[in-house]
C-alpha positions, 0 to 999 in steps of 0.5 A: 655784208658784201665782199669787196671783190667787184671792180671799181673805177680808178681812184684819182689823186688820193695817193697821199691819203691812201698811204697815211691810212695804210700806215696807221692800219698795217703798221700802227695797228689802228682798230678804228679809222674814220673818214669824214668829209662833205657828201661827194668828196669820195669817202666811200671810194677811198674806204673801198680801195683802202680795204681792197689794197690791204687785202691784196697786200696782206691777205686779210679778208675785207667786207662792206656793210651799209649803215642801215644794217649796222646792229651790234647783235647780228654783227657780233654773230655774223662777222666771224663766219663771213670774214673769218674773224674769231671772237676774243681769245685773249690775243689781238691781231690785226691787218698789221699782224701776220697771224690768220683771222684778221679782217677789214670791215668797211662801214659806209655812211655811218651816222655818229649817233650814240646808238651807232657808237655803242654798236661799234664799240661792242663790235670792236671789243668782241672781235679784236682781230677786226679793223673797222674803216668807217665813212661818216659826216662826223667823227665817232669820238671813240677811244683809239679812233684815227680820223682822216678828214677828206678834203676835195681834190686839188683844183687847177690854178693855171690854164696851161694844158700840161698842168691841167692834165696833171691836176687830179680834179681836172684829170678826173673831169676831163676823163669823165667828159671824154666819155660823152664828148670825145671831140672836146679840145683844150683851147685857151677858151675851153681850158679857162671855162673848165678851170672855172667849172672845176674850181666852182665845184670845189674839186669834189669828185662827186660833183665833177662826175655829176656835171660831166654829162652836161658838158656834152649838152651845154656850153662849158662856160655857161655851166661854169657861170651857173656853178659860180652862183650855185655850187651844186648846179647840175641841169641833169638833176642831183637833188639827192646830193643837194639834200645830203649836203644841206643836211651835213652842213646843218648838222655841223653847225648845230653840233658846234657850241653856241660860241663857235656857231657865232664864228662859222657864218662870218668865216663863210663871208671871207674870200680867198685863203686866210689864217686864224689870226687874219680871220679873227682880225677881219671878223672881230671875234676872239682868236680862240673862238675862231680857232675852235670853229676852224678846228670843228670845220676841219674835222668834217672836211669843210675847209681846204687847207693850204700847205704853202708857207709857215702859217696854216691858211684855210679856205671854206668850200664854196658849197659850204659857204653857199649853205651858210649864207 
């Protein structure tokens, strides 16, 4: 288990998610917080910064654990001396309490298997002063879990220079490109290419950071064109992320029931944003089936949700749509 004291890169565009998570842990005493989402969306970065922020503001200890080391026996014995978390003494305190002995443990990339769920349940029962922040492709479905499906960063809708620099996804991309191509200027043509690139990559932080070095080697318009046909394209490699994405999307599809599975591929063929009723009418599948499929995809962070208007609207991520073809 490692402490979370090492410097990290700046967390961009996650102020809202950070506020929600901190409230549920410090004010509502959530014991288990699970951050789900597709690979590259920034689950780990958010979890780390959340634990670091709570430690800085509340004085609780924090630590990090990889999923491979997650075993109930060593954990129940080692968490106490390393994080100062006492065993169950009949009282419960957490990061929201002022008493000593509280701690936040980040469990990174935890598969939601029955073995892992059992391990986690035992750990939480044995250490009532401990809060676990897990990153996972799937919800744990354990009692008391607060689930935050993490969506990609908002993508730009205009090529206006001022608006681009204030857009979270574009700001992250421009900052990364600046490190390898500091002479890049935001002209109308380069701005249009950057917007296409950012939108093609779904605003996924991992994908944006991965493509940035290529922007010093190839025309950005060419990269945007390649990304349009293959949302995980990167001339400098990245097969690991491709495999992770395929595995995550396949798992989401396989874990849906047979009826919901019938609705997922047709949803991937819809373009633009749509409501549940619009999707049901267009695809010709019952509204309840569409709603169940949408809810399952939302819980895994595979849809972008529009906050505009009274009717919720959704748009499947380009990369998810690609792998469902």
